N, C-alpha and C positions, 0 to 999 in steps of 0.2 A: 924515547918519545920524540916525535917529529915536531918541529916548531913552524908555525905559520903566522905571518904578519898580515893583518888587514889594515889598510890605509883608508881612513874615512869612516865616520860613524853615522851615515845616513841609512836609508833602508837597505841599500845594496851591501854596505859594510856590516850592518847588524845581522842581516839574514845570513851572510857568509859566516860570520862569527858563530852564530847560533847553530847552523847546520854542521860546521866543522867541530864545534865543541861537543856535539853528540856522537861524533865518530871516535872510536877508540884509537889511542895512539897519537893524538894530536893535542898539542899545547898551543892555545890561541892567544895572541896579543892583538888588541885593536888600538890604533892611534888616531885621535881626533884633535884637530887644531882648536875647535871651538870648546867652550867650557861645558858643553852638554852634548848628548847624543840626539840624533833625529833630524838634524839639519832643518830644512824647510818644512818638514812634517812634524816638528815639535810644536806642541800647543803653546801658544802665547796668550796674553790677556791684554785687552784694551778696553777701558771703560767698563770693566766687569764682564766683557764678552770674550769667550774663548775663540781663538782663530789660529790658522796656520798661515804660512807665507803663500798666499793664493789658495784657491780651492784644492783640496787634496783628497777628493773622494777616491775610493778604490774601484777600479774598473778592470775586469778580466773576462775573457771568454773561457778560461780554464777552471774547471771545478776543483782540481787538485790544489791549485794555488789559493783559491778562495778558502778551501777547507783548512789549509795550513795556517793562514792568517786568522781565520775565524776561531780556531781552537785556542789561540793565544789572546786575541782581543776580539771578543764577540762583535759581530757586525750586524747592522740592520740595513734593510733594503732602502735605497733611494732611487729606485728604477722609474718612479713617476716623474722625475725632473725633466724640465724642458729648458731650451735656450730661446732667447729672442735676439734678433739683429735689428738695430735701428738704422734706417736708411733716411738720411737727412733730406735729400732731394724730394723724397716722397712724403716726408713728414709722417712716417709710419713705422711701426714695429711689425716685423714678419718673423715667422718661425725660422729657426736655424737648427739643423740643416734645412735648406730651401725646400718648402713643401709645395706639392703640386697644387693644392687648393688655393694657396696664396697668390699664385700666378694670376688668377682671375681678378685679384684686387689691385694689380699693378697697372699703372698708366700705359706701359708698353706691352700689354699682354699679347696683342696680336703679333708684334714683332718677335716676342719671346717664343711663342708657339711655332712661328715659322722657322726660327733658328733651330729649335729642337727637332722639328720635322726634317729640316735639311741635314742635320747631323745624322739622323737615323738613316736617311736615304743614301747618303754618301757612304756610310759604313756597310749597309746592306749590299751595295754593288760589289763589295769586295768578298762577300760570302757566297757560298753556293746555296741553292734554294733550301736544301734539307737542313743545313746548319742554321740558316736565317730563321726558318720556321720554328725553331726550338727556343729562340731567344726573346726575352721581353725587350721593350724599348729601353729600359734602364741598362740591361746587359749590353745592348748594342752600343749605347753611348759610352759605356765603360771600355769596350773594345776599341772604339774610335779613339778615345783619349790615349789608351795604352799603345796603340799601333803607331800613332803619328807624332805624339808630343816630344819636343826636344827641350822644352823649358817649362817653367811653372805656369806662365801665361797660356801657352798652348795646351797644357795639361787640362786646364779648366775650360778654356773656350771650346775645345774639341768635345768636352763632356756636357757643358750646360749652355753654351752659346755666349756670344760677346756681351749681350745686354745684361744677363744675370751675372756674368763675371765682373763687369764694371760696377754693378750695383752692390754686390756682396763681397767680392774678393779682392779686387785690384788694390784699392787704397788701403784696405785692412792689412793685406800681406806686406805691402811696401813699408808701412809704418811699423809693423810688427818686427820686420827684419832690419829696419833702418837703412833701406836701400831706395834707389830712385826708379828702379825698373825691375819688374818681376821676371823679365827675360834673363836676368843674371842668375836666377835660381835654376840650376840644372839637375838637382837631386830633388825630385818631387814626389817620390813614392810614399814619403812620410805624411802627405797631406791629410790632416785629421778630419774627423766627423763626416766623412763621406763626400764624394764629389759628384753625386748624381742627385736627381730630384727625388725627394722622399715622398712616399704615399702612405696612407693609413694613419696610424697613431702619430702623435707629435712628440713623443718622448725622444730625448736627445740620443739615447742609447737603447736599442732593442736587439742588439746582437751580442751584448756582453752583460755580465753581472755588474750592477752599480750599487755600491754600499758605502757605509761610513760607520765608524765605531759607535757603540752605545755609550761608552764611557765619556764623561764630561771632559776628561783630559785627552780625548782622541786616541792617537796611537802610542802615547807616551809609555804605557805599560809594556808594550811590545819591546821597546828599546831597552828597558830594564830587564825584562824576563829573558830576552834573547842573549844578553851578555852576562848573565849571572854566574856562569862558569868560565868567564873569559877575563884575562888581564886587560883592563881598560885604562888607557892613558888619555885623559882629556886635557885640554889646554896645553897640548904637546905638539911640538913642531919637529919634523924630520929635517936635520941640518944638511945631510948629504945622502945621495942615492948612489949605490953601486949595483944597479939592477943585474948586470951579467953575472955577478957573484952573489946575488940575493942578499945583499948587505946594505944596511942603512946606519946612519949615525944619529943618535938621539942623546941630547945632553952630553955631548962630547964622547960618548961611548959607541964603539963600532959593534953592531949586532948582526949576526948571520942567521938566516932562516932557511928552512927546507922548501918553503913556498911563500910567495907574496901575492896578495890580492889587493889591487889598487882600485879605488873608486874615484880618484881625482883625475884631472886632465892628463892624458898620457905624456904630453910634452914636458910636464913638470918633473917627470922621472928621469929625463935625459937633458936637463938644462936647456930645453928648447933648441937642441942642436940642429933640427930640421926646420926650425921656425916656430913661432908661437901660434897656437891654435886659437882662432877667434870665437867669441861667444857674444850673444846678446842677453842683456839682463832685463829686469823689471823694477821699476819704482812703484811702491804701493803707498797710496794715501788712504789712511783709515779714517772713517767718519762715522760717528754715532748720531743717529737720527731719533727724534722724539716721537716715533711711531712704533707699534709692535712689529709690523712688517712693512717693508718699503716696496717689494716687488709682488706681483700677483701670485696667486696660489700656483704651485708647481714650477714657477720660474726661478731658477737658481742663478743664471748668468744672463747678462745682456751684452752682446757684442756691438761695437760701434764701427760701422763699415766704411765711414767716410774719412775726411781729412782731419777729424778731431785728433788731438794728440793722444788721447787715451784709447785703449783697445777694448777694455772690458770692465764691467761692474759686477761684483759678486756680493750676494747677501749670505753671510756665514750661518745665520740661524737655520737656513734651509738644510744645511748639512748637520750642524751640531745639535739642532733642536733645543738650543738654549732658551730658557723661559725668562722673558724680561719685557717690561713695557716699552723698552727702547730696542733699536736694532743696529747692528754694525754692518756697514758696507765697506768695500775697498774699491778704489779706482786704480786700475793698472795702466802704467805708461811704459812703453819700451825705453830702454836706457842702455848706455854703455857702462853702467855700474851694475853691481850685483849680478855678475855674469853667470847665467845658468843654462842657456840654450845654445847648443852647437849649431853653427851655420850650415844650412843645407846646400853646400856647394861641393861639387865633385872634386874640385881642386883641394879643398880642405880635408875631405875624406881621404884623398890620396896622401896628403901630408900626414894625417893620423895613422894611416897604414904603415908609413915608414917607421913610426914609433912602435907599432904593434910588431913589426918584423924584427925589431931590436930585442924583443923580449924572449928570453930563453924558456925552455920547458919549466913548468912550475911557477911561472909568473903570469898573472891574469889581470886584465884591465876591464872592469865591468861597470854597470850603472850608466846613467845618462852621460855624465862627463867622461867616465872611464872608457866607454865604448864610442864616444864622440858621435852620438846619434840622438837627434832631437826627440823622436817618437818613442821614448822610453818612459813608462809609468811605473807605479809601485809594483804591479804584478810582473812586469818585465825584469825589474831588478831582483825580485825573488827567484824568477826563472833563471837569471844569470847565476845567482848563488847556487842553485840546485845543479847547474851544469858544472860549476867549479867543484862542488862536492863529488859529483859522479866522476869527473876527470881524475881527481886525486885518489879516489877509491880504486880506480882501475889499474 
């Protein structure tokens, strides 16, 4: 019987433990420092309202991953949900992603349209006529951004123009990452929620399945079911890592494994020998309000694009469908505490790669922290676990 150690009991760890426990010949141990499994996806309770650490709806373009999770914790659609963005200078809420119809409501609409036209014309000059005739304006702007951008600011201005960038993106991104200048961000392919002008419906996601569990306890049953055939050690810390030899020390005992799957920051496995990897966190302020719903129908999030310290307000009932005469909202503020989000800097990705290069065959680093990649959601962590299983089967 081969032995595999899974480090971390969030979605990535539990999915790996589950998939490997179903493979014959593997004995699975999962170690989690917290007293519970699920990490930020574990359902908590505040004022009688169920909630997770931030909105944790399930998004995926992959039917197979949806079916995998839906078979264990039945999911219901929340594909009708929309985002708003508050622009203080306009004293107005607009759809986000930026919607074509909203541009006509903006005081700078003529300037915005001119910038969008200029972007298209500049890119069309680089294309031959046959190629250009096959592209929509949106596709042209995407090409423009991809061809020229060297940093996050250019990525957006080459796609939507300077005015919309300043209105919706500039201040939001700088406070989100706790930086003074978006030009510092040179890894920008992660940029979420689309970087072109949306047309048609106002749903936030129309290219992916959007869902949330039916159960009042959210995803909690998944964490229990996925680990029922696994040795689970919660409130347990690994005292020493010897990754080249696939060995760890727990409670003073040296334990050797045939494979190790880590979901924690890769620098922790090697005592930060190449330097500590930086993260940005979030502080959440939970507030119960004396109304059944605080946000309009279909609105789940509101983003705050200006210099307010907070970035987002979330109403949890829109996801959980909890029934109550009151409602729970959270206000999110970027923080250097509760570090969850890897920084989108090429220099830090290069540092993370040094740790990945230290890992021998049979050692995997997955999940958002483990892969040191910001744009990793629940579906991606399950996909990571599936890749680990396939690699160990081969």
